[in-house]
DSSP file (Angstrom, degrees, kcal/mol; ACC not computed):
  #  RESIDUE AA STRUCTURE BP1 BP2  ACC     N-H-->O    O-->H-N    N-H-->O    O-->H-N    TCO  KAPPA ALPHA  PHI   PSI    X-CA   Y-CA   Z-CA
    1    1 A X              0   0    0      0, 0.0     2,-0.1     0, 0.0    52,-0.1   0.000 360.0 360.0 360.0 134.8    0.3  -22.3  -17.3
    2    2 A X     >  -     0   0    0      1,-0.1     4,-2.2     4,-0.0     5,-0.1  -0.459 360.0-109.1 -85.8 161.1    3.9  -23.6  -16.7
    3    3 A X  H  > S+     0   0    0      1,-0.2     4,-2.9     2,-0.2     5,-0.2   0.876 119.3  54.9 -55.5 -40.7    7.0  -21.5  -17.1
    4    4 A X  H  > S+     0   0    0      1,-0.2     4,-2.3     2,-0.2    -1,-0.2   0.944 107.6  48.4 -62.9 -44.0    7.9  -23.4  -20.2
    5    5 A X  H  > S+     0   0    0      1,-0.2     4,-2.2     2,-0.2    -1,-0.2   0.879 111.0  51.7 -62.9 -36.4    4.6  -22.7  -21.8
    6    6 A X  H  X S+     0   0    0     -4,-2.2     4,-1.9     1,-0.2    -1,-0.2   0.930 111.5  46.4 -65.7 -42.8    5.0  -19.0  -20.9
    7    7 A X  H  X S+     0   0    0     -4,-2.9     4,-0.9     1,-0.2    -2,-0.2   0.828 111.0  51.4 -74.3 -30.6    8.4  -18.8  -22.4
    8    8 A X  H  < S+     0   0    0     -4,-2.3     4,-0.4    -5,-0.2    -1,-0.2   0.878 110.0  51.4 -64.9 -38.7    7.3  -20.6  -25.5
    9    9 A X  H  < S+     0   0    0     -4,-2.2     3,-0.4     1,-0.2    -2,-0.2   0.890 116.6  38.1 -66.1 -39.8    4.4  -18.1  -25.8
   10   10 A X  H >X S+     0   0    0     -4,-1.9     3,-1.4     1,-0.2     4,-0.5   0.475  87.5  98.3 -89.6  -4.0    6.7  -15.0  -25.5
   11   11 A X  G >< S+     0   0    0     -4,-0.9     3,-1.1     1,-0.3     4,-0.4   0.854  80.7  52.7 -54.0 -39.6    9.5  -16.3  -27.5
   12   12 A X  G 34 S+     0   0    0     -4,-0.4     4,-0.4    -3,-0.4    -1,-0.3   0.720 106.2  57.6 -69.0 -15.3    8.4  -14.5  -30.8
   13   13 A X  G <> S+     0   0    0     -3,-1.4     4,-2.6     1,-0.2    -1,-0.2   0.580  80.7  87.2 -91.1 -10.4    8.4  -11.3  -28.7
   14   14 A X  H <X S+     0   0    0     -3,-1.1     4,-2.9    -4,-0.5     5,-0.2   0.923  87.2  49.4 -61.1 -48.3   12.0  -11.4  -27.6
   15   15 A X  H  > S+     0   0    0     -4,-0.4     4,-2.0    -3,-0.2    -1,-0.2   0.880 113.2  48.3 -57.6 -39.3   13.5   -9.6  -30.7
   16   16 A X  H  > S+     0   0    0     -4,-0.4     4,-2.0     2,-0.2    -1,-0.2   0.916 111.4  49.4 -67.0 -43.9   10.9   -6.8  -30.3
   17   17 A X  H  X S+     0   0    0     -4,-2.6     4,-2.9     1,-0.2     5,-0.2   0.927 111.4  49.9 -59.6 -44.8   11.7   -6.5  -26.6
   18   18 A X  H  X S+     0   0    0     -4,-2.9     4,-2.3    -5,-0.2    -1,-0.2   0.895 108.4  52.5 -66.0 -35.3   15.4   -6.3  -27.4
   19   19 A X  H  X S+     0   0    0     -4,-2.0     4,-1.5     2,-0.2    -1,-0.2   0.896 111.7  45.7 -59.4 -43.5   14.8   -3.7  -30.0
   20   20 A X  H  X S+     0   0    0     -4,-2.0     4,-1.2     2,-0.2    -2,-0.2   0.878 113.6  49.6 -70.7 -37.7   12.9   -1.6  -27.5
   21   21 A X  H  X S+     0   0    0     -4,-2.9     4,-2.8     1,-0.2    -2,-0.2   0.876 108.3  53.6 -62.8 -37.3   15.6   -2.2  -24.8
   22   22 A X  H  < S+     0   0    0     -4,-2.3    -1,-0.2     1,-0.2    -2,-0.2   0.841 102.2  58.7 -68.3 -33.4   18.2   -1.2  -27.3
   23   23 A X  H  < S+     0   0    0     -4,-1.5    -1,-0.2     1,-0.2    -2,-0.2   0.869 113.4  38.7 -62.2 -36.2   16.3    2.1  -27.9
   24   24 A X  H  < S+     0   0    0     -4,-1.2     2,-0.5     1,-0.3    -2,-0.2   0.888 129.3  27.8 -84.1 -37.5   16.7    2.9  -24.2
   25   25 A X     <  -     0   0    0     -4,-2.8    -1,-0.3    -5,-0.1     6,-0.2  -0.952  65.0-159.0-130.2 114.2   20.3    1.6  -23.7
   26   26 A X        +     0   0    0     -2,-0.5     2,-0.4    -3,-0.2    -1,-0.1   0.653  67.2  97.1 -71.2 -13.0   22.6    1.6  -26.7
   27   27 A X  S  > S-     0   0    0      1,-0.1     4,-2.6     2,-0.0     5,-0.2  -0.626  70.6-143.4 -76.5 126.3   24.9   -1.0  -25.2
   28   28 A X  H  > S+     0   0    0     -2,-0.4     4,-2.3     1,-0.2     5,-0.2   0.881  99.5  45.6 -56.9 -44.1   24.1   -4.6  -26.4
   29   29 A X  H  > S+     0   0    0      2,-0.2     4,-2.2     1,-0.2    -1,-0.2   0.865 113.3  49.8 -76.5 -35.2   24.8   -6.2  -23.0
   30   30 A X  H  > S+     0   0    0      2,-0.2     4,-2.2     1,-0.2    -2,-0.2   0.922 112.0  49.2 -66.3 -43.3   22.8   -3.6  -21.1
   31   31 A X  H  X S+     0   0    0     -4,-2.6     4,-1.8     2,-0.2    -2,-0.2   0.905 111.5  48.7 -62.6 -43.8   19.9   -4.0  -23.5
   32   32 A X  H  X S+     0   0    0     -4,-2.3     4,-2.2    -5,-0.2    -1,-0.2   0.945 112.1  48.3 -64.3 -45.2   20.0   -7.8  -23.2
   33   33 A X  H  X S+     0   0    0     -4,-2.2     4,-2.8     1,-0.2    -1,-0.2   0.847 108.2  54.7 -64.4 -32.5   20.1   -7.6  -19.4
   34   34 A X  H  X S+     0   0    0     -4,-2.2     4,-1.9     2,-0.2    -1,-0.2   0.858 107.6  49.8 -71.2 -31.3   17.2   -5.2  -19.4
   35   35 A X  H  X S+     0   0    0     -4,-1.8     4,-2.7     2,-0.2     5,-0.3   0.964 112.9  47.6 -63.9 -51.8   15.0   -7.6  -21.4
   36   36 A X  H  X S+     0   0    0     -4,-2.2     4,-2.5     1,-0.2     5,-0.2   0.928 114.3  45.8 -53.9 -50.6   15.9  -10.5  -19.0
   37   37 A X  H  X S+     0   0    0     -4,-2.8     4,-2.9     1,-0.2    -1,-0.2   0.872 111.1  53.0 -62.3 -38.1   15.2   -8.3  -16.0
   38   38 A X  H  X S+     0   0    0     -4,-1.9     4,-2.3     2,-0.2    -2,-0.2   0.932 111.7  45.2 -60.6 -48.8   11.9   -7.0  -17.5
   39   39 A X  H  X S+     0   0    0     -4,-2.7     4,-2.2     2,-0.2    -2,-0.2   0.913 114.5  47.8 -71.2 -38.6   10.6  -10.6  -18.1
   40   40 A X  H  X S+     0   0    0     -4,-2.5     4,-2.3    -5,-0.3    -2,-0.2   0.922 111.1  51.5 -65.9 -42.9   11.7  -11.8  -14.6
   41   41 A X  H  X S+     0   0    0     -4,-2.9     4,-2.3    -5,-0.2    -2,-0.2   0.903 110.5  49.2 -59.4 -40.1   10.0   -8.8  -13.0
   42   42 A X  H  X S+     0   0    0     -4,-2.3     4,-2.6     1,-0.2    -2,-0.2   0.934 111.0  49.7 -56.9 -50.2    6.9   -9.6  -15.0
   43   43 A X  H  X S+     0   0    0     -4,-2.2     4,-0.6     1,-0.2    -2,-0.2   0.843 111.0  48.6 -64.6 -34.5    7.0  -13.2  -13.8
   44   44 A X  H >< S+     0   0    0     -4,-2.3     3,-0.6     2,-0.2     4,-0.3   0.954 115.8  43.9 -71.9 -46.8    7.5  -12.2  -10.2
   45   45 A X  H 3< S+     0   0    0     -4,-2.3     3,-0.2     1,-0.2    -2,-0.2   0.861 126.7  30.2 -64.2 -36.3    4.5   -9.7  -10.3
   46   46 A X  H 3X S+     0   0    0     -4,-2.6     4,-2.4    -5,-0.2     5,-0.3   0.240  82.6 113.0-112.8  16.6    2.2  -12.0  -12.2
   47   47 A X  H <X S+     0   0    0     -3,-0.6     4,-2.1    -4,-0.6    -1,-0.2   0.853  78.0  51.4 -59.9 -35.4    3.3  -15.5  -11.0
   48   48 A X  H  > S+     0   0    0     -4,-0.3     4,-1.0    -3,-0.2    -1,-0.2   0.895 115.6  40.5 -74.4 -37.4    0.0  -16.3   -9.2
   49   49 A X  H  > S+     0   0    0      2,-0.2     4,-1.1     1,-0.2    -2,-0.2   0.801 114.3  54.1 -79.5 -24.5   -2.3  -15.4  -12.1
   50   50 A X  H  < S+     0   0    0     -4,-2.4     3,-0.5     1,-0.2    -2,-0.2   0.936 107.3  49.6 -70.9 -42.5    0.1  -17.0  -14.7
   51   51 A X  H  < S+     0   0    0     -4,-2.1    -1,-0.2    -5,-0.3    -2,-0.2   0.823 111.6  49.8 -63.0 -31.3    0.0  -20.3  -12.8
   52   52 A X  H  < S+     0   0    0     -4,-1.0    -1,-0.2    -5,-0.1    -2,-0.2   0.731  90.6  97.1 -79.8 -27.5   -3.8  -20.3  -12.6
   53   53 A X     <  -     0   0    0     -4,-1.1     2,-0.5    -3,-0.5    -4,-0.0  -0.456  63.7-149.0 -74.2 137.2   -4.3  -19.5  -16.3
   54   54 A X        -     0   0    0     -2,-0.2     2,-0.6   -53,-0.1    -2,-0.1  -0.909  12.0-149.6-104.0 123.0   -5.0  -22.5  -18.6
   55   55 A X        -     0   0    0     -2,-0.5     2,-0.9     3,-0.0     3,-0.1  -0.837   4.9-157.7 -99.7 124.7   -3.7  -22.0  -22.2
   56   56 A X    >   -     0   0    0     -2,-0.6     3,-1.7     1,-0.1     7,-0.2  -0.842   1.9-165.4 -99.4  99.4   -5.4  -23.6  -25.1
   57   57 A X  T 3  S+     0   0    0     -2,-0.9    -1,-0.1     1,-0.3     6,-0.1   0.627  82.8  64.9 -57.7 -16.7   -2.9  -23.9  -27.8
   58   58 A X  T 3  S+     0   0    0      1,-0.1     2,-1.2    -3,-0.1    -1,-0.3   0.788  83.7  77.1 -79.1 -27.3   -5.6  -24.6  -30.4
   59   59 A X    <>  -     0   0    0     -3,-1.7     4,-1.8     1,-0.2     5,-0.2  -0.690  59.8-178.0 -87.0  99.5   -7.2  -21.2  -30.1
   60   60 A X  H  > S+     0   0    0     -2,-1.2     4,-2.6     1,-0.2    -1,-0.2   0.876  78.8  55.4 -64.3 -38.2   -4.9  -19.0  -32.1
   61   61 A X  H  > S+     0   0    0      1,-0.2     4,-2.5     2,-0.2     5,-0.2   0.942 108.6  47.8 -61.5 -48.1   -6.9  -15.8  -31.4
   62   62 A X  H  > S+     0   0    0      1,-0.2     4,-2.5     2,-0.2    -1,-0.2   0.898 111.8  50.9 -63.9 -38.0   -6.6  -16.3  -27.7
   63   63 A X  H  X S+     0   0    0     -4,-1.8     4,-2.8     1,-0.2    -1,-0.2   0.927 111.6  47.6 -64.2 -42.9   -2.9  -17.0  -28.0
   64   64 A X  H  X S+     0   0    0     -4,-2.6     4,-2.3     2,-0.2    -2,-0.2   0.898 112.5  47.3 -64.3 -41.2   -2.4  -13.9  -29.9
   65   65 A X  H  X S+     0   0    0     -4,-2.5     4,-2.0     2,-0.2    -1,-0.2   0.872 113.6  49.7 -70.0 -38.6   -4.4  -11.7  -27.5
   66   66 A X  H  X S+     0   0    0     -4,-2.5     4,-2.8    -5,-0.2    -2,-0.2   0.913 110.4  48.9 -61.5 -46.5   -2.5  -13.2  -24.6
   67   67 A X  H  X S+     0   0    0     -4,-2.8     4,-2.5     1,-0.2    -2,-0.2   0.917 111.6  49.5 -63.4 -41.8    0.8  -12.6  -26.2
   68   68 A X  H  X S+     0   0    0     -4,-2.3     4,-2.2    -5,-0.2    -1,-0.2   0.904 111.8  49.3 -62.5 -39.5   -0.1   -9.0  -27.0
   69   69 A X  H  X S+     0   0    0     -4,-2.0     4,-2.1     2,-0.2    -2,-0.2   0.942 112.9  45.6 -64.0 -49.4   -1.2   -8.5  -23.4
   70   70 A X  H  X S+     0   0    0     -4,-2.8     4,-2.7     2,-0.2     5,-0.3   0.872 109.5  57.2 -59.1 -39.6    2.0  -10.0  -22.0
   71   71 A X  H  X S+     0   0    0     -4,-2.5     4,-2.4     1,-0.2    -1,-0.2   0.934 108.3  47.0 -57.9 -49.5    4.0   -7.9  -24.5
   72   72 A X  H  X S+     0   0    0     -4,-2.2     4,-1.7     1,-0.2    -1,-0.2   0.905 112.7  47.7 -60.8 -43.5    2.5   -4.7  -23.1
   73   73 A X  H  X S+     0   0    0     -4,-2.1     4,-1.7     1,-0.2    -1,-0.2   0.855 112.4  48.6 -66.2 -35.8    3.0   -5.6  -19.5
   74   74 A X  H  X S+     0   0    0     -4,-2.7     4,-2.6     1,-0.2    -1,-0.2   0.859 108.2  55.5 -73.4 -33.6    6.5   -6.6  -20.1
   75   75 A X  H  X S+     0   0    0     -4,-2.4     4,-3.2    -5,-0.3    -2,-0.2   0.861 102.0  57.2 -61.8 -34.6    7.0   -3.3  -21.9
   76   76 A X  H  X S+     0   0    0     -4,-1.7     4,-2.6     2,-0.2    -2,-0.2   0.963 109.7  44.5 -58.3 -51.0    5.8   -1.5  -18.8
   77   77 A X  H  X S+     0   0    0     -4,-1.7     4,-2.8     1,-0.2     5,-0.3   0.905 113.8  51.2 -59.8 -42.9    8.5   -3.2  -16.8
   78   78 A X  H  X S+     0   0    0     -4,-2.6     4,-3.2     1,-0.2     5,-0.2   0.913 109.1  49.7 -60.2 -45.7   11.0   -2.4  -19.5
   79   79 A X  H  X S+     0   0    0     -4,-3.2     4,-2.3     2,-0.2     5,-0.2   0.934 114.1  44.6 -57.4 -50.3   10.1    1.2  -19.7
   80   80 A X  H  X S+     0   0    0     -4,-2.6     4,-1.8    -5,-0.2    -2,-0.2   0.970 119.6  39.4 -62.3 -53.4   10.4    1.7  -16.0
   81   81 A X  H  X S+     0   0    0     -4,-2.8     4,-2.7     1,-0.2     5,-0.2   0.919 115.4  53.0 -61.2 -45.2   13.6   -0.2  -15.5
   82   82 A X  H  X S+     0   0    0     -4,-3.2     4,-2.7    -5,-0.3    -1,-0.2   0.861 106.8  51.1 -62.9 -38.3   15.1    1.2  -18.6
   83   83 A X  H  X S+     0   0    0     -4,-2.3     4,-2.1    -5,-0.2    -1,-0.2   0.946 113.0  46.2 -62.0 -48.1   14.5    4.8  -17.8
   84   84 A X  H  X S+     0   0    0     -4,-1.8     4,-1.8    -5,-0.2    -2,-0.2   0.889 114.5  46.9 -62.9 -41.6   16.1    4.4  -14.5
   85   85 A X  H  X S+     0   0    0     -4,-2.7     4,-2.3     2,-0.2    -1,-0.2   0.899 109.0  53.9 -65.0 -42.2   19.1    2.5  -15.8
   86   86 A X  H  < S+     0   0    0     -4,-2.7    -2,-0.2     1,-0.2     7,-0.2   0.895 108.6  50.0 -59.9 -41.7   19.6    5.0  -18.6
   87   87 A X  H >< S+     0   0    0     -4,-2.1     3,-0.9     1,-0.2     4,-0.2   0.903 114.0  45.8 -62.4 -42.4   19.7    7.8  -16.1
   88   88 A X  H 3< S+     0   0    0     -4,-1.8     3,-0.2     1,-0.2    -2,-0.2   0.794 119.1  40.3 -72.6 -25.6   22.3    5.8  -14.0
   89   89 A X  T 3X S+     0   0    0     -4,-2.3     4,-2.8     1,-0.2     5,-0.3   0.141  80.2 118.2-106.6  16.3   24.4    4.9  -16.9
   90   90 A X  H <> S+     0   0    0     -3,-0.9     4,-1.5     1,-0.2    -1,-0.2   0.880  77.7  43.0 -57.6 -44.2   24.1    8.3  -18.7
   91   91 A X  H  > S+     0   0    0     -4,-0.2     4,-0.9    -3,-0.2    -1,-0.2   0.921 116.8  48.1 -68.1 -41.8   27.9    9.1  -18.6
   92   92 A X  H  > S+     0   0    0      1,-0.2     4,-0.8     2,-0.2     3,-0.4   0.861 108.8  53.2 -63.5 -38.6   28.8    5.6  -19.6
   93   93 A X  H  X S+     0   0    0     -4,-2.8     4,-0.8     1,-0.2     3,-0.3   0.831 100.1  62.7 -74.5 -29.0   26.3    5.5  -22.5
   94   94 A X  H  < S+     0   0    0     -4,-1.5     3,-0.4    -5,-0.3    -1,-0.2   0.877 103.7  49.0 -61.4 -32.4   27.7    8.8  -23.9
   95   95 A X  H  < S+     0   0    0     -4,-0.9    -1,-0.2    -3,-0.4    -2,-0.2   0.802 118.1  40.1 -73.4 -27.4   31.1    7.0  -24.5
   96   96 A X  H  < S+     0   0    0     -4,-0.8    -1,-0.2    -3,-0.3    -2,-0.2   0.303  82.9 131.2-106.6   8.4   29.3    4.1  -26.2
   97   97 A X     <  -     0   0    0     -4,-0.8     2,-0.1    -3,-0.4     5,-0.1  -0.373  63.7-112.2 -65.3 131.3   26.7    5.9  -28.3
   98   98 A X    >   -     0   0    0      1,-0.1     3,-1.1     3,-0.1     7,-0.2  -0.451  16.6-141.6 -63.5 134.5   26.5    4.9  -31.9
   99   99 A X  G >  S+     0   0    0      1,-0.3     3,-1.0     2,-0.2     4,-0.2   0.843  99.7  56.5 -68.4 -33.1   27.7    7.6  -34.2
  100  100 A X  G 3  S+     0   0    0      1,-0.2    -1,-0.3     2,-0.1     3,-0.1   0.596 114.1  40.7 -74.4 -15.5   25.0    6.9  -36.8
  101  101 A X  G <> S+     0   0    0     -3,-1.1     4,-2.5     1,-0.1     5,-0.3   0.020  72.9 125.5-123.5  26.3   22.2    7.4  -34.2
  102  102 A X  H <> S+     0   0    0     -3,-1.0     4,-1.5     1,-0.2     5,-0.1   0.883  75.0  50.8 -53.3 -45.4   23.5   10.4  -32.2
  103  103 A X  H  4 S+     0   0    0      2,-0.2     4,-0.4     1,-0.2    -1,-0.2   0.911 112.5  45.8 -59.6 -47.1   20.3   12.4  -32.7
  104  104 A X  H >4 S+     0   0    0      1,-0.2     3,-1.5    -3,-0.2    -2,-0.2   0.944 115.3  45.6 -62.5 -51.4   18.1    9.5  -31.5
  105  105 A X  H 3< S+     0   0    0     -4,-2.5    -1,-0.2     1,-0.3    -2,-0.2   0.649 102.1  67.2 -74.7 -16.2   20.2    8.7  -28.4
  106  106 A X  T 3< S+     0   0    0     -4,-1.5    -1,-0.3    -5,-0.3    -2,-0.2   0.690  85.9  89.1 -72.5 -19.0   20.5   12.4  -27.5
  107  107 A X  S <  S-     0   0    0     -3,-1.5     2,-0.1    -4,-0.4    39,-0.0  -0.329  95.4 -90.8 -76.1 161.2   16.8   12.4  -26.8
  108  108 A X    >>  -     0   0    0      1,-0.1     4,-2.1    -2,-0.1     3,-0.8  -0.427  41.4-108.9 -69.9 153.2   15.6   11.5  -23.2
  109  109 A X  H 3> S+     0   0    0      1,-0.3     4,-2.5     2,-0.2     5,-0.2   0.833 115.2  50.9 -55.2 -41.3   14.8    7.9  -22.7
  110  110 A X  H 3> S+     0   0    0      1,-0.2     4,-1.8     2,-0.2    -1,-0.3   0.836 110.7  50.6 -73.2 -26.0   10.9    8.1  -22.5
  111  111 A X  H <> S+     0   0    0     -3,-0.8     4,-2.5     2,-0.2    -2,-0.2   0.927 109.9  50.0 -71.5 -42.5   10.9   10.1  -25.7
  112  112 A X  H  X S+     0   0    0     -4,-2.1     4,-2.4     1,-0.2    -2,-0.2   0.936 114.3  45.2 -51.9 -52.0   13.1    7.4  -27.4
  113  113 A X  H  X S+     0   0    0     -4,-2.5     4,-2.6     2,-0.2    -1,-0.2   0.833 110.4  53.6 -63.0 -38.2   10.7    4.7  -26.2
  114  114 A X  H  X S+     0   0    0     -4,-1.8     4,-2.3     2,-0.2     5,-0.2   0.919 110.6  47.1 -64.0 -45.9    7.7    6.6  -27.2
  115  115 A X  H  X S+     0   0    0     -4,-2.5     4,-2.8     2,-0.2     5,-0.4   0.926 113.6  47.4 -63.9 -46.3    9.0    7.0  -30.7
  116  116 A X  H  X>S+     0   0    0     -4,-2.4     4,-1.9     1,-0.2     5,-1.8   0.902 111.9  50.1 -59.5 -44.8   10.0    3.3  -31.0
  117  117 A X  H  <5S+     0   0    0     -4,-2.6     6,-2.6     3,-0.2    -1,-0.2   0.896 117.7  39.6 -65.6 -37.8    6.6    2.2  -29.6
  118  118 A X  H  <5S+     0   0    0     -4,-2.3    -2,-0.2     4,-0.2    -1,-0.2   0.921 127.7  27.0 -76.2 -42.7    4.7    4.4  -32.1
  119  119 A X  H  <5S+     0   0    0     -4,-2.8    -3,-0.2    -5,-0.2    -2,-0.2   0.668 131.0  32.6-102.5 -16.3    6.7    4.0  -35.3
  120  120 A X  T  <5S+     0   0    0     -4,-1.9    -3,-0.2    -5,-0.4    -4,-0.1   0.802 131.0  28.6-101.8 -44.0    8.3    0.6  -34.9
  121  121 A X  S   <S-     0   0    0     -5,-1.8    -3,-0.2     2,-0.1    -4,-0.1   0.435  97.0-132.4 -97.0   1.4    5.8   -1.3  -33.0
  122  122 A X        +     0   0    0     -6,-0.3     2,-0.2     1,-0.2    -4,-0.2   0.799  43.9 164.2  55.8  35.7    2.7    0.6  -34.3
  123  123 A X        -     0   0    0     -6,-2.6    -1,-0.2     1,-0.1    -2,-0.1  -0.582  36.3-117.0 -81.2 144.9    1.1    1.1  -30.9
  124  124 A X     >  -     0   0    0     -2,-0.2     4,-2.4     1,-0.1     5,-0.2  -0.246  27.4-105.3 -73.9 169.4   -1.6    3.8  -30.6
  125  125 A X  H  > S+     0   0    0      1,-0.2     4,-2.4     2,-0.2     5,-0.2   0.895 122.6  52.0 -61.3 -42.0   -1.3    6.8  -28.4
  126  126 A X  H  > S+     0   0    0      1,-0.2     4,-1.8     2,-0.2    -1,-0.2   0.915 109.6  49.0 -64.5 -39.4   -3.6    5.2  -25.9
  127  127 A X  H  > S+     0   0    0      1,-0.2     4,-2.1     2,-0.2    -1,-0.2   0.901 111.4  49.8 -69.2 -40.7   -1.6    2.0  -25.8
  128  128 A X  H  X S+     0   0    0     -4,-2.4     4,-3.0     1,-0.2     5,-0.3   0.859 107.1  55.3 -60.0 -36.2    1.7    4.1  -25.3
  129  129 A X  H  X>S+     0   0    0     -4,-2.4     4,-1.5     1,-0.2     5,-0.9   0.904 110.2  45.8 -68.8 -38.0    0.0    6.0  -22.5
  130  130 A X  H  <5S+     0   0    0     -4,-1.8    -2,-0.2     2,-0.2    -1,-0.2   0.927 116.8  44.4 -65.9 -43.4   -0.7    2.6  -20.7
  131  131 A X  H  <5S+     0   0    0     -4,-2.1    -2,-0.2     1,-0.2    -3,-0.2   0.937 121.6  36.4 -71.9 -49.6    2.8    1.3  -21.3
  132  132 A X  H  <5S-     0   0    0     -4,-3.0    -1,-0.2    -5,-0.1    -2,-0.2   0.704  99.7-137.6 -79.2 -18.8    4.7    4.5  -20.3
  133  133 A X  T  <5 +     0   0    0     -4,-1.5     2,-0.3    -5,-0.3    -3,-0.2   0.904  61.4 121.1  60.3  49.7    2.1    5.3  -17.6
  134  134 A X  S   <S-     0   0    0     -5,-0.9    -1,-0.3    -6,-0.2    -2,-0.1  -0.938  70.7 -81.5-132.7 156.3    2.0    8.9  -18.4
  135  135 A X    >>  -     0   0    0     -2,-0.3     4,-1.7     1,-0.1     3,-0.7  -0.133  39.8-113.0 -58.9 155.8   -1.0   11.2  -19.5
  136  136 A X  H 3> S+     0   0    0      1,-0.2     4,-2.4     2,-0.2     5,-0.2   0.883 116.5  55.1 -55.4 -42.3   -2.1   11.1  -23.1
  137  137 A X  H 3> S+     0   0    0      1,-0.2     4,-2.3     2,-0.2    -1,-0.2   0.829 105.7  53.8 -63.8 -27.9   -1.1   14.8  -23.7
  138  138 A X  H <> S+     0   0    0     -3,-0.7     4,-3.1     2,-0.2    -1,-0.2   0.908 107.3  50.7 -70.3 -39.3    2.5   13.8  -22.5
  139  139 A X  H  X S+     0   0    0     -4,-1.7     4,-2.3     2,-0.2     5,-0.2   0.939 112.4  46.5 -60.6 -46.8    2.6   11.0  -25.0
  140  140 A X  H  X S+     0   0    0     -4,-2.4     4,-2.3     1,-0.2    -1,-0.2   0.900 113.2  49.9 -62.0 -42.7    1.5   13.4  -27.8
  141  141 A X  H  X S+     0   0    0     -4,-2.3     4,-2.9    -5,-0.2     5,-0.3   0.916 110.9  48.6 -65.4 -44.7    4.1   15.9  -26.6
  142  142 A X  H  X S+     0   0    0     -4,-3.1     4,-2.1     2,-0.2    -2,-0.2   0.866 111.9  48.6 -64.7 -37.3    6.9   13.4  -26.5
  143  143 A X  H  X S+     0   0    0     -4,-2.3     4,-2.3    -5,-0.2     5,-0.2   0.951 116.0  44.3 -63.2 -49.5    6.1   12.1  -30.0
  144  144 A X  H  X S+     0   0    0     -4,-2.3     4,-2.5    -5,-0.2    -2,-0.2   0.969 116.9  43.9 -58.5 -56.9    6.0   15.6  -31.4
  145  145 A X  H  X S+     0   0    0     -4,-2.9     4,-3.0     1,-0.2     5,-0.3   0.885 111.7  53.8 -63.2 -39.3    9.0   16.9  -29.6
  146  146 A X  H  X S+     0   0    0     -4,-2.1     4,-1.8    -5,-0.3    -1,-0.2   0.917 111.9  43.6 -61.1 -43.9   11.0   13.8  -30.4
  147  147 A X  H  X S+     0   0    0     -4,-2.3     4,-2.3     2,-0.2     5,-0.2   0.896 115.6  50.3 -68.4 -39.2   10.3   14.1  -34.2
  148  148 A X  H  X S+     0   0    0     -4,-2.5     4,-2.5    -5,-0.2    -2,-0.2   0.917 111.0  46.8 -62.6 -45.7   11.0   17.8  -34.1
  149  149 A X  H  X S+     0   0    0     -4,-3.0     4,-2.1     2,-0.2    -1,-0.2   0.868 113.7  49.3 -63.7 -38.5   14.3   17.4  -32.3
  150  150 A X  H  X S+     0   0    0     -4,-1.8     4,-1.8    -5,-0.3    -2,-0.2   0.909 112.7  46.0 -70.4 -42.3   15.5   14.7  -34.6
  151  151 A X  H  X S+     0   0    0     -4,-2.3     4,-2.4     2,-0.2    -2,-0.2   0.924 111.6  52.4 -61.6 -46.7   14.5   16.6  -37.7
  152  152 A X  H  X S+     0   0    0     -4,-2.5     4,-0.6    -5,-0.2    -2,-0.2   0.912 109.9  49.8 -57.2 -44.0   16.2   19.8  -36.3
  153  153 A X  H >< S+     0   0    0     -4,-2.1     3,-0.5     1,-0.2     4,-0.3   0.863 109.9  50.2 -66.0 -36.5   19.4   17.8  -35.7
  154  154 A X  H 3< S+     0   0    0     -4,-1.8     3,-0.4     1,-0.2    -1,-0.2   0.865 114.9  43.9 -67.2 -36.1   19.4   16.4  -39.2
  155  155 A X  H >< S+     0   0    0     -4,-2.4     3,-1.3     1,-0.2    -1,-0.2   0.485  86.1  98.8 -89.2  -1.8   18.9   19.9  -40.7
  156  156 A X  T << S+     0   0    0     -4,-0.6    -1,-0.2    -3,-0.5    -2,-0.1   0.849  90.8  32.5 -55.1 -43.2   21.5   21.5  -38.5
  157  157 A X  T 3  S+     0   0    0     -3,-0.4     2,-0.5    -4,-0.3    -1,-0.3   0.270  95.8 108.6-101.0  11.0   24.3   21.5  -40.9
  158  158 A X    <   -     0   0    0     -3,-1.3     2,-0.4    -4,-0.0    -3,-0.0  -0.748  45.0-173.5 -90.4 126.5   22.2   21.9  -44.0
  159  159 A X              0   0    0     -2,-0.5    -2,-0.0     1,-0.1    -3,-0.0  -0.948 360.0 360.0-118.6 144.0   22.3   25.2  -45.8
  160  160 A X              0   0    0     -2,-0.4    -1,-0.1     0, 0.0    -2,-0.0   0.357 360.0 360.0-117.3 360.0   20.0   26.0  -48.8
C-alpha cells in the first residue's frame, strides 16, 4: 500500500481523531498537532507491514475492517501522546479551558478519553481496554468515576 492509499483510507477518520484529540487537549492547535503526530507515529511503527499490504478497493468489507483496525492503532498512539502532553501542558490548558465544558476538562485525561471512546465512538469496554492499554476493571472504573464526577459537578449548585 502506498502512502497516498493509506491517507485516502484514513481520510474519513480524521474528524473522529480530531474530536478525540480535542477531548484530551482543549486547544485547537494542540489537538490538531496531536492527530498529526499520532498518524506519523503509527506510520513509523507500521511502515514495513503497511508497504507489504495489498489493498483491494473493491472489497468494501475488507476496507472497513482495515480502516477500523488502523483507527484503533492510531487511537493507541493518540492516547499515549495525548496523556503525556496534557500532563506537560496542564497549567497552560487551565487558562484555555472552555467554560462550557469545565466539568469534562477537569477530569484526568484517560477518563476523558475513556468517556469519549465509550459514548461518542461507541467502543466496547474491551476495545477501550486495548486502546488505553489498561486492565478491564480500570476502564469500567474510569467510565463510572467520570460519569459520577460530571453529574456531581452539574448538581453542585442545585438545591431542591
